[in-house]
Every structure is written in structure tokens, then in C-alpha cells.
N, C-alpha and C positions, 0 to 999 in steps of 0.2 A: 503493500499500500504507497504509496509515493505522498510525501509531505507538501504541505502547501511552503511555497517559498515565504519567506521572510521579508519581508519590506523593506527596503530602506531605509535609514534615516531621513526625516523630512529634511528637504533645502531649506523651508522659507520658518522663519520664525513665529511665533504667536503673534496675535491681534489683538492689547484688551484682553488677552489671559485667552484668547482662544484659539485654539489649533488649528491650521489651517485643512482643508479639507483632501483627502487622498484619494484618487482615484487610480484603479487600473484598466487598462485596455482589455479587450476581450484576447480570447486564444485563436478567435480567427472572426473572419465577416467581409462583409461585404464593402467595406469604408475604405476609400483611394487615399485618404491621408489622415493623419491624428485628426485635424481641426473639425472635418466633417464628422467623425465620431462625435466626439464633443459638441459639436453643435445638435447633434438629434440628442446625442445621453442628456443632455442640459438644456433642452429645448421649454422646456417648464421655467425658465430663468424672465423666460419674453423674449421679445422679437430684437436681435439686434445683439444683445447682453454679452453673449459668449466670441460675436465677432469682434467685440468691443473690447472684450480681454483678453483675445489673440494677439488684437492690433496691439495692445498699451504691451504687452510681453507680461503679465499678469498671472499667465498657467509657466508652469515652470516643468521641467524635468527632472529628473533624481540629483544631475549634475548643476542646477540648480540656473540652467539656463534658460532662459522662454521657449516655448513649443511655438513653433511659427504655425502659421494654419494650413499650408500646404505640405507641412512634412512627414513624411513616411509615414504609415501607419504601421506600426511597430509593435505584435502581437506581445500583451502580458506588461506595457510599456506602464510605469506608473508614472504621475503626473500630479502637480501641487497646485489650490489655489486657495485664497482668501474669498471667502462670501461677502459679499455688498450687504451690508446687516442695516432694516431699518431704526431711525431712530427710536430708542429707549426712555421713555420718564423715569428719570434716577429716582430711586426707592432714597426717600428721607433721613433715614435712619440710619444709624451706626451699626454697622459689625463690628461686636467687641471677642477678644481673645480670653479665653479663659484658661487659656493653656496652651505652651510652644514649647517642644524638645524636638531634639534630633529626629522624632520617627513620627509625631503626631503635633497634630494641628486642632485644637477644639474650639469652635467659634459659638459664637452666642449671636445667632440668626434673626437679624429684624422681621416682622411680621411683611408680607409681601413682598417679600426677596426670595427668586427660587435658588435650590440648592445648586443643582447643576445647570448650563444651559440647556434649555428645552422650548420647543415652541416659538413666542412670539418673548419671551426671555432670555436671553443670550448673554449680553454682554452684563445684563443686571442680573445675578447670578452671582452667591458667593461664592463659589468656585472661581470665576472670572476674576471677579475681584478682589479677592485676597493672592491669586498668583501674581499680578500686577503689585500691589500692596507691599506681598514679603519678599516678593525678587524669589517664588516658588513655581516656575514653569510646569514641572512635574508632579504638584501636588493635586492629588486625586482625592475624590468622596469615598466614605466608607462604607455610607450609606446615605437614606435621603429624607429629607422633611417637605410634607406640602407647603407649594409658597406662601398659602395664608397661615400658616402657623410658626410660631417663632420658637425662639427655645436653642438647645444645643445639637449641633453638628459634627460629625468627628470625621476628618481629614487627615490621610496620610501624606507622609512626606517622599517618600522611596516607593517609587511602582512595585520593586520585588519585595516590599512588605503588604503590600496593599490587601493581598488575598486573608495574610492573615488576620486583620480588621476585619476584613468582609466576615470572616470564618464567626467573630464573634458575633455578628448580629445575624447569620445563617444560623448558626447552632444555638439562639437563644441565649449568649451568655453574654448577654447585656441586662442590666436591671435597669431599666427607664420608667421615671415618673413624671407624669406631663399634670400639670392645673389646666380645668376649666373653672367657667361661669356662666351659668345657666340657669333657669326657673327652679325654685326649689318647690318640690313637692313632698307635703307633712305625710303623704299618706305614701311613700315610697320605700319599703326598707331596704334599708342600705348599713352597710357594704355588702356588697355581692358580686358573684362572677357572671360575666354574660358570656354566652358562648352561644357562636352561629355561624352560618355558610355565610361569607359575602363574597356578592361577583360584582365584578368591575370589568364591563364589557367595551371594549375599543371604540372610541368614538363618542359616548357615552356620558357627558360630563358627571352624573352620581350615579354611586356602587349603592345594590339590594342586597338584601337578605333573601335568600333561596334557600328552599328545603334540602337537606342534605346531611352529611357531616359536615360536623363545625371546622371549619381553618381560621376561625379568630376570635379570640378568647382575652378578655377584657376585666379588671379589678379596678370596681368602683367604688368610690367611698366617698361621703361628706364631708367634709374638715369645718365648715363652719358656714350657716347661713345669716341674712339679715330681716332688717323686717320690712324693706323693699319688695321680697319676695325673690330675690337670689341668692347662689347657692355659690360656695367655691368645693370644686370636687377634686378629689387627687384619684390620677387615673392610670394604672401600671397593666401596659397591654404585655399579654404575653406572647403574644405574636404579630406580624406585621404587615396585615392586609390593608390596602388604599382603604382611606379613611375609615379605618375599623371604629375608631372612639369616637369620631361623628357621626357613624350609622348607631352604633351601641348608644349614644347618651339621645339620639332621635326616638330610637325604638322604647327606652323606658321613658318618655313623654318629654324630655327634659333637652330638646336641641341646645347646644352649645350657641350664646350670642352671634351674633354679627354671622354667623353662617350662611353665605349665599346658596347653598345647592340643599341643604336638608334643613326641616322636613321637607319643602319647595325649592324647587330651584328660581330662582331670583334671575330679573334681567340683567346682562351683563354692568358692571361697576366700570366707568368712563377709567380710563387710565389718567393716570394720578389722582383720583380721588383716594386717597389713605385713610379717610375720616372711620372707619368702622371697623378696625381688625375683627378677626376671629379672634375671638376670646378664649383659645387653646396653645398653651404655653409646654414646649420640652424641658422639663425643668433641670431635671437631673440625670446623669447617666452614672453608672460602678460598674466598672468589669476590673479584669485581669488581665495585664499589657500581657499579649502573647510576645510579643519581643524579648521586650526586658522581666518581666515578670512583676511590674509596679502596679499596686494595688491604686487605684484612680476611683478617687470621688469626686465630681465636677458637678455644680450646682450655675444655673442662671441666675444672672442679676435684673434680668426684669420683670416688670409688672404687669397683670392684664387689668387696664383703666375701666375696664365696666367696674372692678372691685374696690380698685385706689382711687378712681374718680370717677363716680357714676354720675355727678352731674356734666364733666367733660364730655365721657361718653354718649349722655343724651340728646347734648348740643351737637356732637360731632367734630 
């Protein structure tokens, strides 16, 4: 069984913390030139976009030299280029660093900031911003938080060690605790463990519970409640399904404040509207470092504004 060829290193540096796109030409095909293939393969970029990139020398080969539009089609050839990204409204809240060593960076991510480049949130992602800020172009994410959720995210400094830290999460060897603000229901018996099967379909914004063997387990406890009808909850997920805590809180009849998907999908929030963040916070991470053996107990310093400043939250 033949091994897949190892791609050569990129001849292009990162731009704004984002790696260049790498493409490999097919082993065979009808194209008379590399440019003809690229214009067909990248036709979704829009009329004339690839032509202009080729003319400007923005698509390069492994030697870093521009690929000419009429260059020979070389089967298996690698090319690199940077995508032209649309403007993104900067998230106006800082990323805080709660731990940094030669192996790890643990960041305290604000609401509205994506963990990794995805969809329309590329440069405005914690990974891209931290690569630039810390001068660590090989920084990678060991796990991910939803863009609307704030709190602790673990990044790895060395690519060779990334698998070891990702394994902590895959093998459930990290104790995670979240906080949430949601309605208080005096008739709801807590603490409890919620178990259900959650399905997240591609292209569908909200996840849903379906019959079947549970794949999502969450511990839910009430920390305190107030006379205004709100409670502060401590949530300990044992699994990591998409939107798990949001789905389970909604199923209990206490949806998290500021949630645009549960219990009902709300109209899209305009870019730049940061007034009412989802009141969900990844408060703490506890784990044994798989590389150094150090016991880490890390905690976010952020607060949920619906709890600490209810009037400000109400006014947006």
C-alpha cells in the first residue's frame, strides 16, 4: 500500500495569523496548463479573480516562484496562495492569557470571538489573533468553544505535542466547569445529571435531542438565585457534543440568557452587535499535563453580566 506523499513546506508565510491555502494538482486531467486547472477548480471565487491572482503572481509553487497562467500542467504539483478575506468587525473585548509555558497557552476567550478560523470568522478568531500577538505561528487549538461562549481554551505551542493534548479532551481526562445565567425554577429538582442523544445536522443551526443511546451527559446544579427570577448555574459536561449545555438547559425549561438558537432560532444578529452575549462561561479547566505531568487548575476571571450587572444587561 503506497503512502500519501508528504507535502513540501509552505513557501508563503502566514498572513494575519492565517495559513495560506495549499492545493495539489490532480494526477491526470485534460487541462492544458496549470492556470486552466486553477481557474476551473477555483471558479467559485468569482469572475476574473483567479486570472488576476495569476497575473499578480499571488499563486506560487513549492519554490516560492509565481505560477504563470500558461505554465505546464504538472500532475501532483503543489501550489499555495492566500485567500482574499472580507472585512470582519473586530470583537471589542480582550483575550486574556491565564497560563503560558513552552508547551501550552491557555486563553480566556471573550464572547463573540471564534476559537479557530471558521466560516465568516477567520481573522477574528482567537487562534489567528494569538498567533500574531504571541509570535507563535505554529500555535494550534487542542479543543474548541462555541463562538458565543466565553472562557478557557487550551492551545498547543508545538505541533508534535498537539495530539497528546487533544487526547485529554477526547478521552475525557479534563474536568471542565461552566457557569450560566438562566431563569430560576423553584420546582426544578437540582442538582441532577442530564443524559440524552443530541444530533447536530450539517447546515442546520440548532442541535436537537433524538431518541436513542445517550451521547451527551451534563451535570447541572444551582449555585444561587435572586429575587428577580434568575439563577446562576454550575454545569459540568462529561461529554462534548455541539451545543450540549445549551440543549440540556433548554430541555429543563431554563434556557440560557442571550441564546439566539434555543429554545427558538432568533433572527440573525447584525455584525458588530455585541450587546447581549450568551450567558455561558467556561469557568475552569483541571487536568494533568500529558507532556510535563504538571497538575493544572486554571480559572477564568470573566463575569457573566446578566448576573453582575442585571440593569446593564437589560439595557443592552
